[in-house]
Biopython code that builds the backbone (N, CA, C, O; Angstrom):
import numpy as np
from Bio.PDB.StructureBuilder import StructureBuilder

atoms = [
    (1, "MET", "N", (42.938, 34.045, 223.653)),
    (1, "MET", "CA", (43.719, 35.168, 224.110)),
    (1, "MET", "C", (43.494, 35.315, 225.617)),
    (1, "MET", "O", (42.385, 35.118, 226.115)),
    (2, "THR", "N", (44.549, 35.659, 226.321)),
    (2, "THR", "CA", (44.456, 35.838, 227.764)),
    (2, "THR", "C", (44.137, 37.281, 228.101)),
    (2, "THR", "O", (44.136, 38.151, 227.230)),
    (3, "LYS", "N", (43.865, 37.528, 229.384)),
    (3, "LYS", "CA", (43.568, 38.902, 229.808)),
    (3, "LYS", "C", (44.749, 39.837, 229.577)),
    (3, "LYS", "O", (44.576, 41.030, 229.330)),
    (4, "ALA", "N", (45.943, 39.277, 229.661)),
    (4, "ALA", "CA", (47.136, 40.104, 229.479)),
    (4, "ALA", "C", (47.411, 40.409, 228.015)),
    (4, "ALA", "O", (48.319, 41.178, 227.701)),
    (5, "GLY", "N", (46.634, 39.814, 227.121)),
    (5, "GLY", "CA", (46.823, 40.103, 225.709)),
    (5, "GLY", "C", (47.850, 39.206, 225.050)),
    (5, "GLY", "O", (48.316, 39.496, 223.948)),
    (6, "ARG", "N", (48.206, 38.120, 225.715)),
    (6, "ARG", "CA", (49.170, 37.203, 225.108)),
    (6, "ARG", "C", (48.424, 36.108, 224.387)),
    (6, "ARG", "O", (47.248, 35.866, 224.661)),
    (7, "GLY", "N", (49.083, 35.459, 223.488)),
    (7, "GLY", "CA", (48.486, 34.335, 222.773)),
    (7, "GLY", "C", (48.314, 34.653, 221.305)),
    (7, "GLY", "O", (48.689, 35.720, 220.820)),
    (8, "LYS", "N", (47.732, 33.685, 220.615)),
    (8, "LYS", "CA", (47.512, 33.866, 219.180)),
    (8, "LYS", "C", (46.502, 34.982, 218.945)),
    (8, "LYS", "O", (45.500, 35.098, 219.652)),
    (9, "GLY", "N", (46.783, 35.778, 217.962)),
    (9, "GLY", "CA", (45.863, 36.843, 217.591)),
    (9, "GLY", "C", (45.885, 38.024, 218.534)),
    (9, "GLY", "O", (44.901, 38.756, 218.637)),
    (10, "ALA", "N", (46.989, 38.217, 219.220)),
    (10, "ALA", "CA", (47.091, 39.354, 220.146)),
    (10, "ALA", "C", (47.264, 40.623, 219.331)),
    (10, "ALA", "O", (48.369, 40.969, 218.914)),
    (11, "THR", "N", (46.170, 41.297, 219.115)),
    (11, "THR", "CA", (46.208, 42.546, 218.354)),
    (11, "THR", "C", (45.397, 43.589, 219.102)),
    (11, "THR", "O", (44.673, 43.268, 220.044)),
    (12, "GLY", "N", (45.517, 44.787, 218.694)),
    (12, "GLY", "CA", (44.695, 45.844, 219.262)),
    (12, "GLY", "C", (45.295, 46.471, 220.498)),
    (12, "GLY", "O", (46.513, 46.475, 220.679)),
    (13, "GLN", "N", (44.437, 46.999, 221.346)),
    (13, "GLN", "CA", (44.852, 47.790, 222.496)),
    (13, "GLN", "C", (45.574, 46.940, 223.546)),
    (13, "GLN", "O", (46.566, 47.396, 224.113)),
    (14, "ALA", "N", (45.111, 45.737, 223.817)),
    (14, "ALA", "CA", (45.734, 44.896, 224.843)),
    (14, "ALA", "C", (47.162, 44.537, 224.444)),
    (14, "ALA", "O", (48.059, 44.563, 225.286)),
    (15, "ALA", "N", (47.385, 44.203, 223.177)),
    (15, "ALA", "CA", (48.725, 43.854, 222.711)),
    (15, "ALA", "C", (49.642, 45.069, 222.749)),
    (15, "ALA", "O", (50.802, 44.945, 223.142)),
    (16, "ALA", "N", (49.160, 46.218, 222.356)),
    (16, "ALA", "CA", (49.970, 47.437, 222.367)),
    (16, "ALA", "C", (50.308, 47.841, 223.789)),
    (16, "ALA", "O", (51.425, 48.278, 224.065)),
    (17, "GLN", "N", (49.351, 47.699, 224.691)),
    (17, "GLN", "CA", (49.588, 48.060, 226.082)),
    (17, "GLN", "C", (50.620, 47.122, 226.713)),
    (17, "GLN", "O", (51.463, 47.570, 227.490)),
    (18, "THR", "N", (50.566, 45.844, 226.395)),
    (18, "THR", "CA", (51.498, 44.876, 226.966)),
    (18, "THR", "C", (52.922, 45.144, 226.518)),
    (18, "THR", "O", (53.843, 45.070, 227.332)),
    (19, "THR", "N", (53.127, 45.449, 225.262)),
    (19, "THR", "CA", (54.474, 45.691, 224.765)),
    (19, "THR", "C", (55.028, 47.019, 225.257)),
    (19, "THR", "O", (56.237, 47.134, 225.461)),
    (20, "ASP", "N", (54.191, 48.015, 225.451)),
    (20, "ASP", "CA", (54.663, 49.320, 225.882)),
    (20, "ASP", "C", (54.993, 49.361, 227.374)),
    (20, "ASP", "O", (55.999, 49.949, 227.770)),
    (21, "ASP", "N", (54.161, 48.746, 228.193)),
    (21, "ASP", "CA", (54.289, 48.859, 229.638)),
    (21, "ASP", "C", (55.356, 47.949, 230.245)),
    (21, "ASP", "O", (56.004, 48.334, 231.218)),
    (22, "SER", "N", (55.545, 46.792, 229.711)),
    (22, "SER", "CA", (56.439, 45.837, 230.386)),
    (22, "SER", "C", (57.851, 45.925, 229.832)),
    (22, "SER", "O", (58.074, 45.848, 228.624)),
    (23, "SER", "N", (58.784, 46.085, 230.736)),
    (23, "SER", "CA", (60.185, 46.041, 230.353)),
    (23, "SER", "C", (60.796, 44.794, 230.971)),
    (23, "SER", "O", (60.140, 44.090, 231.739)),
    (24, "SER", "N", (62.031, 44.524, 230.642)),
    (24, "SER", "CA", (62.671, 43.317, 231.162)),
    (24, "SER", "C", (62.860, 43.392, 232.679)),
    (24, "SER", "O", (62.912, 42.354, 233.339)),
    (25, "ALA", "N", (62.961, 44.594, 233.240)),
    (25, "ALA", "CA", (63.136, 44.733, 234.680)),
    (25, "ALA", "C", (61.840, 44.447, 235.431)),
    (25, "ALA", "O", (61.878, 43.963, 236.562)),
    (26, "GLU", "N", (60.695, 44.738, 234.819)),
    (26, "GLU", "CA", (59.411, 44.542, 235.473)),
    (26, "GLU", "C", (58.927, 43.108, 235.398)),
    (26, "GLU", "O", (58.218, 42.649, 236.294)),
    (27, "ARG", "N", (59.296, 42.391, 234.349)),
    (27, "ARG", "CA", (58.850, 41.019, 234.166)),
    (27, "ARG", "C", (59.575, 40.082, 235.121)),
    (27, "ARG", "O", (60.786, 40.211, 235.298)),
    (28, "PRO", "N", (58.868, 39.145, 235.742)),
    (28, "PRO", "CA", (59.558, 38.173, 236.591)),
    (28, "PRO", "C", (60.430, 37.249, 235.729)),
    (28, "PRO", "O", (60.074, 36.912, 234.599)),
    (29, "ALA", "N", (61.561, 36.855, 236.280)),
    (29, "ALA", "CA", (62.470, 35.977, 235.541)),
    (29, "ALA", "C", (61.846, 34.592, 235.418)),
    (29, "ALA", "O", (61.133, 34.136, 236.312)),
    (30, "ALA", "N", (62.122, 33.936, 234.306)),
    (30, "ALA", "CA", (61.619, 32.580, 234.094)),
    (30, "ALA", "C", (62.345, 31.623, 235.034)),
    (30, "ALA", "O", (63.492, 31.861, 235.414)),
    (31, "MET", "N", (61.666, 30.542, 235.404)),
    (31, "MET", "CA", (62.279, 29.539, 236.281)),
    (31, "MET", "C", (63.329, 28.764, 235.507)),
    (31, "MET", "O", (63.156, 28.472, 234.323)),
    (32, "THR", "N", (64.417, 28.434, 236.184)),
    (32, "THR", "CA", (65.422, 27.572, 235.560)),
    (32, "THR", "C", (64.890, 26.146, 235.571)),
    (32, "THR", "O", (63.945, 25.840, 236.299)),
    (33, "TRP", "N", (65.493, 25.273, 234.767)),
    (33, "TRP", "CA", (65.009, 23.889, 234.739)),
    (33, "TRP", "C", (65.279, 23.197, 236.064)),
    (33, "TRP", "O", (64.537, 22.289, 236.437)),
    (34, "ALA", "N", (66.322, 23.598, 236.790)),
    (34, "ALA", "CA", (66.588, 23.027, 238.113)),
    (34, "ALA", "C", (65.467, 23.409, 239.086)),
    (34, "ALA", "O", (65.046, 22.588, 239.901)),
    (35, "GLN", "N", (64.990, 24.640, 239.001)),
    (35, "GLN", "CA", (63.887, 25.074, 239.853)),
    (35, "GLN", "C", (62.599, 24.340, 239.499)),
    (35, "GLN", "O", (61.802, 24.002, 240.374)),
    (36, "ARG", "N", (62.407, 24.099, 238.205)),
    (36, "ARG", "CA", (61.214, 23.370, 237.774)),
    (36, "ARG", "C", (61.236, 21.921, 238.266)),
    (36, "ARG", "O", (60.211, 21.398, 238.703)),
    (37, "LEU", "N", (62.409, 21.269, 238.194)),
    (37, "LEU", "CA", (62.532, 19.897, 238.702)),
    (37, "LEU", "C", (62.198, 19.842, 240.191)),
    (37, "LEU", "O", (61.508, 18.930, 240.648)),
    (38, "LYS", "N", (62.687, 20.814, 240.933)),
    (38, "LYS", "CA", (62.430, 20.848, 242.371)),
    (38, "LYS", "C", (60.951, 21.080, 242.646)),
    (38, "LYS", "O", (60.380, 20.454, 243.540)),
    (39, "ARG", "N", (60.336, 21.965, 241.893)),
    (39, "ARG", "CA", (58.930, 22.299, 242.116)),
    (39, "ARG", "C", (57.999, 21.163, 241.719)),
    (39, "ARG", "O", (57.065, 20.846, 242.456)),
    (40, "VAL", "N", (58.237, 20.548, 240.571)),
    (40, "VAL", "CA", (57.323, 19.533, 240.057)),
    (40, "VAL", "C", (57.578, 18.157, 240.673)),
    (40, "VAL", "O", (56.636, 17.488, 241.097)),
    (41, "PHE", "N", (58.847, 17.728, 240.727)),
    (41, "PHE", "CA", (59.159, 16.370, 241.155)),
    (41, "PHE", "C", (59.766, 16.295, 242.555)),
    (41, "PHE", "O", (59.940, 15.199, 243.087)),
    (42, "GLY", "N", (60.086, 17.425, 243.153)),
    (42, "GLY", "CA", (60.708, 17.415, 244.466)),
    (42, "GLY", "C", (62.166, 16.996, 244.424)),
    (42, "GLY", "O", (62.702, 16.514, 245.422)),
    (43, "ILE", "N", (62.815, 17.174, 243.274)),
    (43, "ILE", "CA", (64.213, 16.808, 243.102)),
    (43, "ILE", "C", (65.057, 18.076, 243.215)),
    (43, "ILE", "O", (64.888, 19.013, 242.436)),
    (44, "ASP", "N", (65.954, 18.097, 244.178)),
    (44, "ASP", "CA", (66.833, 19.252, 244.339)),
    (44, "ASP", "C", (68.213, 18.868, 243.829)),
    (44, "ASP", "O", (68.978, 18.221, 244.544)),
    (45, "ILE", "N", (68.538, 19.257, 242.605)),
    (45, "ILE", "CA", (69.816, 18.873, 242.007)),
    (45, "ILE", "C", (70.927, 19.849, 242.357)),
    (45, "ILE", "O", (72.073, 19.654, 241.951)),
    (46, "GLN", "N", (70.606, 20.881, 243.094)),
    (46, "GLN", "CA", (71.615, 21.871, 243.453)),
    (46, "GLN", "C", (72.158, 21.676, 244.859)),
    (46, "GLN", "O", (73.038, 22.422, 245.287)),
    (47, "THR", "N", (71.642, 20.673, 245.595)),
    (47, "THR", "CA", (72.089, 20.405, 246.962)),
    (47, "THR", "C", (72.461, 18.934, 247.080)),
    (47, "THR", "O", (71.705, 18.064, 246.646)),
    (48, "CYS", "N", (73.626, 18.650, 247.667)),
    (48, "CYS", "CA", (74.096, 17.281, 247.852)),
    (48, "CYS", "C", (73.218, 16.573, 248.882)),
    (48, "CYS", "O", (72.961, 17.116, 249.957)),
    (49, "ALA", "N", (72.757, 15.365, 248.558)),
    (49, "ALA", "CA", (71.903, 14.602, 249.463)),
    (49, "ALA", "C", (72.683, 14.062, 250.655)),
    (49, "ALA", "O", (72.094, 13.794, 251.703)),
    (50, "VAL", "N", (73.997, 13.897, 250.515)),
    (50, "VAL", "CA", (74.808, 13.334, 251.591)),
    (50, "VAL", "C", (75.215, 14.404, 252.601)),
    (50, "VAL", "O", (74.974, 14.246, 253.798)),
    (51, "CYS", "N", (75.829, 15.489, 252.133)),
    (51, "CYS", "CA", (76.381, 16.484, 253.059)),
    (51, "CYS", "C", (75.590, 17.785, 253.095)),
    (51, "CYS", "O", (75.809, 18.604, 253.988)),
    (52, "GLY", "N", (74.679, 17.998, 252.153)),
    (52, "GLY", "CA", (73.900, 19.222, 252.122)),
    (52, "GLY", "C", (74.621, 20.395, 251.478)),
    (52, "GLY", "O", (74.097, 21.509, 251.476)),
    (53, "GLY", "N", (75.819, 20.169, 250.928)),
    (53, "GLY", "CA", (76.580, 21.232, 250.284)),
    (53, "GLY", "C", (76.022, 21.591, 248.916)),
    (53, "GLY", "O", (75.197, 20.867, 248.359)),
    (54, "ALA", "N", (76.474, 22.697, 248.393)),
    (54, "ALA", "CA", (76.030, 23.161, 247.079)),
    (54, "ALA", "C", (76.705, 22.358, 245.977)),
    (54, "ALA", "O", (77.900, 22.074, 246.047)),
    (55, "MET", "N", (75.936, 22.000, 244.969)),
    (55, "MET", "CA", (76.478, 21.303, 243.807)),
    (55, "MET", "C", (76.303, 22.205, 242.592)),
    (55, "MET", "O", (75.453, 23.095, 242.575)),
    (56, "ARG", "N", (77.128, 21.953, 241.576)),
    (56, "ARG", "CA", (76.982, 22.729, 240.353)),
    (56, "ARG", "C", (76.943, 21.776, 239.166)),
    (56, "ARG", "O", (77.486, 20.672, 239.219)),
    (57, "ILE", "N", (76.311, 22.206, 238.128)),
    (57, "ILE", "CA", (76.158, 21.394, 236.924)),
    (57, "ILE", "C", (77.403, 21.580, 236.071)),
    (57, "ILE", "O", (77.804, 22.708, 235.786)),
    (58, "ILE", "N", (78.012, 20.472, 235.665)),
    (58, "ILE", "CA", (79.231, 20.564, 234.860)),
    (58, "ILE", "C", (79.001, 20.161, 233.407)),
    (58, "ILE", "O", (79.839, 20.446, 232.552)),
    (59, "ALA", "N", (77.862, 19.493, 233.107)),
    (59, "ALA", "CA", (77.612, 19.093, 231.720)),
    (59, "ALA", "C", (76.134, 18.824, 231.508)),
    (59, "ALA", "O", (75.425, 18.419, 232.429)),
    (60, "TYR", "N", (75.678, 19.052, 230.290)),
    (60, "TYR", "CA", (74.341, 18.693, 229.840)),
    (60, "TYR", "C", (74.526, 17.653, 228.744)),
    (60, "TYR", "O", (75.150, 17.933, 227.720)),
    (61, "ILE", "N", (74.000, 16.482, 228.948)),
    (61, "ILE", "CA", (74.132, 15.430, 227.938)),
    (61, "ILE", "C", (72.775, 15.241, 227.287)),
    (61, "ILE", "O", (71.799, 14.896, 227.954)),
    (62, "GLU", "N", (72.718, 15.469, 225.979)),
    (62, "GLU", "CA", (71.471, 15.359, 225.246)),
    (62, "GLU", "C", (71.519, 14.275, 224.173)),
    (62, "GLU", "O", (70.477, 13.884, 223.646)),
    (63, "ASP", "N", (72.706, 13.785, 223.844)),
    (63, "ASP", "CA", (72.854, 12.776, 222.805)),
    (63, "ASP", "C", (72.378, 11.421, 223.336)),
    (63, "ASP", "O", (72.914, 10.917, 224.323)),
    (64, "ALA", "N", (71.376, 10.836, 222.682)),
    (64, "ALA", "CA", (70.775, 9.581, 223.147)),
    (64, "ALA", "C", (71.781, 8.433, 223.174)),
    (64, "ALA", "O", (71.721, 7.591, 224.070)),
    (65, "VAL", "N", (72.693, 8.382, 222.225)),
    (65, "VAL", "CA", (73.690, 7.312, 222.174)),
    (65, "VAL", "C", (74.616, 7.392, 223.389)),
    (65, "VAL", "O", (74.925, 6.370, 224.002)),
    (66, "VAL", "N", (75.043, 8.564, 223.727)),
    (66, "VAL", "CA", (75.929, 8.757, 224.876)),
    (66, "VAL", "C", (75.195, 8.410, 226.177)),
    (66, "VAL", "O", (75.771, 7.783, 227.066)),
    (67, "ILE", "N", (73.942, 8.812, 226.289)),
    (67, "ILE", "CA", (73.154, 8.505, 227.482)),
    (67, "ILE", "C", (73.002, 6.995, 227.636)),
    (67, "ILE", "O", (73.148, 6.474, 228.742)),
    (68, "GLU", "N", (72.714, 6.284, 226.549)),
    (68, "GLU", "CA", (72.575, 4.828, 226.604)),
    (68, "GLU", "C", (73.878, 4.165, 227.052)),
    (68, "GLU", "O", (73.849, 3.218, 227.838)),
    (69, "LYS", "N", (75.014, 4.649, 226.564)),
    (69, "LYS", "CA", (76.311, 4.082, 226.970)),
    (69, "LYS", "C", (76.564, 4.288, 228.460)),
    (69, "LYS", "O", (77.030, 3.378, 229.145)),
    (70, "ILE", "N", (76.260, 5.470, 228.955)),
    (70, "ILE", "CA", (76.465, 5.761, 230.371)),
    (70, "ILE", "C", (75.572, 4.872, 231.235)),
    (70, "ILE", "O", (76.037, 4.292, 232.216)),
    (71, "LEU", "N", (74.292, 4.762, 230.874)),
    (71, "LEU", "CA", (73.377, 3.940, 231.654)),
    (71, "LEU", "C", (73.755, 2.462, 231.611)),
    (71, "LEU", "O", (73.649, 1.770, 232.623)),
    (72, "ALA", "N", (74.197, 1.970, 230.450)),
    (72, "ALA", "CA", (74.631, 0.574, 230.343)),
    (72, "ALA", "C", (75.850, 0.326, 231.227)),
    (72, "ALA", "O", (75.945, -0.716, 231.875)),
    (73, "HIS", "N", (76.774, 1.271, 231.255)),
    (73, "HIS", "CA", (77.965, 1.136, 232.106)),
    (73, "HIS", "C", (77.577, 1.102, 233.590)),
    (73, "HIS", "O", (78.105, 0.292, 234.352)),
    (74, "LEU", "N", (76.664, 1.973, 233.993)),
    (74, "LEU", "CA", (76.242, 2.002, 235.384)),
    (74, "LEU", "C", (75.507, 0.730, 235.780)),
    (74, "LEU", "O", (75.681, 0.240, 236.896)),
    (75, "GLU", "N", (74.687, 0.189, 234.881)),
    (75, "GLU", "CA", (73.980, -1.067, 235.167)),
    (75, "GLU", "C", (74.959, -2.223, 235.299)),
    (75, "GLU", "O", (74.803, -3.068, 236.181)),
    (76, "ALA", "N", (75.967, -2.271, 234.433)),
    (76, "ALA", "CA", (76.967, -3.335, 234.504)),
    (76, "ALA", "C", (77.783, -3.213, 235.786)),
    (76, "ALA", "O", (78.097, -4.219, 236.423)),
    (77, "LYS", "N", (78.121, -2.007, 236.158)),
    (77, "LYS", "CA", (78.897, -1.775, 237.384)),
    (77, "LYS", "C", (78.091, -2.190, 238.617)),
    (77, "LYS", "O", (78.639, -2.797, 239.537)),
    (78, "THR", "N", (76.803, -1.870, 238.642)),
    (78, "THR", "CA", (75.940, -2.231, 239.766)),
    (78, "THR", "C", (75.751, -3.744, 239.839)),
    (78, "THR", "O", (75.767, -4.322, 240.926)),
    (79, "ALA", "N", (75.572, -4.379, 238.693)),
    (79, "ALA", "CA", (75.380, -5.831, 238.674)),
    (79, "ALA", "C", (76.632, -6.553, 239.146)),
    (79, "ALA", "O", (76.525, -7.579, 239.817)),
    (80, "ALA", "N", (77.810, -6.050, 238.818)),
    (80, "ALA", "CA", (79.059, -6.684, 239.232)),
    (80, "ALA", "C", (79.299, -6.494, 240.723)),
    (80, "ALA", "O", (79.912, -7.354, 241.355)),
    (81, "ALA", "N", (78.842, -5.411, 241.289)),
    (81, "ALA", "CA", (79.068, -5.129, 242.697)),
    (81, "ALA", "C", (78.156, -5.956, 243.601)),
    (81, "ALA", "O", (78.520, -6.235, 244.743)),
    (82, "GLN", "N", (76.983, -6.353, 243.115)),
    (82, "GLN", "CA", (76.041, -7.114, 243.916)),
    (82, "GLN", "C", (76.161, -8.589, 243.585)),
    (82, "GLN", "O", (76.178, -8.953, 242.410)),
    (83, "PRO", "N", (76.247, -9.455, 244.604)),
    (83, "PRO", "CA", (76.302, -10.887, 244.315)),
    (83, "PRO", "C", (74.978, -11.350, 243.709)),
    (83, "PRO", "O", (73.917, -10.809, 244.018)),
    (84, "SER", "N", (75.059, -12.355, 242.846)),
    (84, "SER", "CA", (73.847, -12.823, 242.182)),
    (84, "SER", "C", (72.932, -13.559, 243.145)),
    (84, "SER", "O", (71.713, -13.528, 242.978)),
    (85, "ARG", "N", (73.497, -14.225, 244.157)),
    (85, "ARG", "CA", (72.687, -14.875, 245.175)),
    (85, "ARG", "C", (73.423, -14.807, 246.509)),
    (85, "ARG", "O", (74.649, -14.698, 246.541)),
    (86, "PRO", "N", (72.686, -14.871, 247.590)),
    (86, "PRO", "CA", (73.340, -14.771, 248.901)),
    (86, "PRO", "C", (74.166, -16.026, 249.201)),
    (86, "PRO", "O", (73.917, -17.078, 248.612)),
    (87, "PRO", "N", (75.133, -15.933, 250.099)),
    (87, "PRO", "CA", (75.933, -17.105, 250.440)),
    (87, "PRO", "C", (75.065, -18.143, 251.138)),
    (87, "PRO", "O", (74.040, -17.799, 251.727)),
    (88, "PRO", "N", (75.466, -19.412, 251.078)),
    (88, "PRO", "CA", (74.647, -20.458, 251.704)),
    (88, "PRO", "C", (74.596, -20.287, 253.223)),
    (88, "PRO", "O", (75.526, -19.766, 253.839)),
    (89, "CYS", "N", (73.504, -20.731, 253.800)),
    (89, "CYS", "CA", (73.332, -20.632, 255.252)),
    (89, "CYS", "C", (74.228, -21.640, 255.956)),
    (89, "CYS", "O", (74.526, -22.705, 255.416)),
    (90, "ARG", "N", (74.650, -21.300, 257.152)),
    (90, "ARG", "CA", (75.465, -22.208, 257.950)),
    (90, "ARG", "C", (74.693, -22.587, 259.207)),
    (90, "ARG", "O", (73.913, -21.801, 259.745)),
    (91, "ALA", "N", (74.928, -23.779, 259.644)),
    (91, "ALA", "CA", (74.299, -24.246, 260.880)),
    (91, "ALA", "C", (75.063, -23.685, 262.066)),
    (91, "ALA", "O", (76.232, -23.326, 261.926)),
    (92, "PRO", "N", (74.432, -23.601, 263.231)),
    (92, "PRO", "CA", (75.163, -23.149, 264.408)),
    (92, "PRO", "C", (76.201, -24.184, 264.818)),
    (92, "PRO", "O", (76.093, -25.341, 264.412)),
    (93, "PRO", "N", (77.201, -23.809, 265.607)),
    (93, "PRO", "CA", (78.214, -24.775, 266.008)),
    (93, "PRO", "C", (77.598, -25.931, 266.794)),
    (93, "PRO", "O", (76.659, -25.752, 267.570)),
    (94, "ALA", "N", (78.158, -27.121, 266.569)),
    (94, "ALA", "CA", (77.659, -28.307, 267.270)),
    (94, "ALA", "C", (78.068, -28.246, 268.730)),
    (94, "ALA", "O", (79.158, -27.772, 269.051)),
    (95, "ARG", "N", (77.206, -28.722, 269.618)),
    (95, "ARG", "CA", (77.495, -28.720, 271.051)),
    (95, "ARG", "C", (77.633, -30.152, 271.541)),
    (95, "ARG", "O", (76.954, -31.065, 271.072)),
    (96, "ARG", "N", (78.530, -30.316, 272.495)),
    (96, "ARG", "CA", (78.685, -31.623, 273.145)),
    (96, "ARG", "C", (77.657, -31.758, 274.256)),
    (96, "ARG", "O", (76.951, -30.808, 274.596)),
    (97, "SER", "N", (77.594, -32.905, 274.787)),
    (97, "SER", "CA", (76.652, -33.123, 275.884)),
    (97, "SER", "C", (77.016, -32.346, 277.134)),
    (97, "SER", "O", (76.168, -32.139, 278.002)),
    (98, "SER", "N", (78.290, -31.902, 277.240)),
    (98, "SER", "CA", (78.721, -31.131, 278.415)),
    (98, "SER", "C", (78.251, -29.675, 278.320)),
    (98, "SER", "O", (78.379, -28.923, 279.287)),
    (99, "GLY", "N", (77.720, -29.279, 277.188)),
    (99, "GLY", "CA", (77.245, -27.931, 277.019)),
    (99, "GLY", "C", (78.276, -26.979, 276.461)),
    (99, "GLY", "O", (77.980, -25.802, 276.253)),
    (100, "LYS", "N", (79.493, -27.467, 276.210)),
    (100, "LYS", "CA", (80.536, -26.637, 275.636)),
    (100, "LYS", "C", (80.572, -26.837, 274.125)),
    (100, "LYS", "O", (80.232, -27.919, 273.646)),
    (101, "PRO", "N", (80.979, -25.816, 273.359)),
    (101, "PRO", "CA", (81.105, -25.983, 271.919)),
    (101, "PRO", "C", (82.103, -27.084, 271.587)),
    (101, "PRO", "O", (83.006, -27.357, 272.378)),
    (102, "ALA", "N", (81.955, -27.715, 270.440)),
    (102, "ALA", "CA", (82.773, -28.850, 270.032)),
    (102, "ALA", "C", (84.264, -28.496, 269.967)),
    (102, "ALA", "O", (85.097, -29.357, 270.252)),
    (103, "GLY", "N", (84.616, -27.310, 269.618)),
    (103, "GLY", "CA", (86.023, -26.933, 269.482)),
    (103, "GLY", "C", (86.629, -26.344, 270.739)),
    (103, "GLY", "O", (87.781, -25.911, 270.715)),
    (104, "ALA", "N", (85.892, -26.315, 271.834)),
    (104, "ALA", "CA", (86.397, -25.682, 273.054)),
    (104, "ALA", "C", (87.480, -26.536, 273.710)),
    (104, "ALA", "O", (87.378, -27.762, 273.745)),
    (105, "ALA", "N", (88.487, -25.898, 274.213)),
    (105, "ALA", "CA", (89.596, -26.612, 274.866)),
    (105, "ALA", "C", (89.206, -26.943, 276.302)),
    (105, "ALA", "O", (88.523, -26.174, 276.979)),
    (106, "GLN", "N", (89.657, -28.097, 276.737)),
    (106, "GLN", "CA", (89.384, -28.514, 278.107)),
    (106, "GLN", "C", (90.636, -28.319, 278.948)),
    (106, "GLN", "O", (91.737, -28.683, 278.535)),
    (107, "VAL", "N", (90.463, -27.751, 280.112)),
    (107, "VAL", "CA", (91.575, -27.514, 280.996)),
    (107, "VAL", "C", (91.593, -28.639, 282.031)),
    (107, "VAL", "O", (90.578, -28.930, 282.664)),
    (108, "ALA", "N", (92.779, -29.279, 282.196)),
    (108, "ALA", "CA", (92.870, -30.387, 283.131)),
    (108, "ALA", "C", (93.367, -29.962, 284.475)),
    (108, "ALA", "O", (93.498, -30.792, 285.375)),
]
sb = StructureBuilder()
sb.init_structure("model")
sb.init_model(0)
sb.init_chain("A")
sb.init_seg("    ")
for serial, (resi, resn, name, xyz) in enumerate(atoms, 1):
    if name == "N":
        sb.init_residue(resn, " ", resi, " ")
    sb.init_atom(name, np.array(xyz, "f"), 0.0, 1.0, " ", f" {name:<3s}", serial, name[0])
structure = sb.get_structure()
């Protein structure tokens, strides 16, 4: 049991005093999950990282099957956008003994 009288076995004077004295206006509001994410992980989901504007939540997805489909789609999209290997290296242009590039035009 805590000093405030909360917890298992909250009986007696402390429990009666806690229920009588505290109203919903006096109690601090609980943190939202967005506030908890920001506090614990440093993730601010309410502010755009690009422009700093306010963002709002439009959906909560809790179904594991739907989450897996979304993540698989994003992984496939990312893999298609990135080449599997870089293009082959090219040598610098060949130079003639005159010091001009091989394709340079000569003026007579």
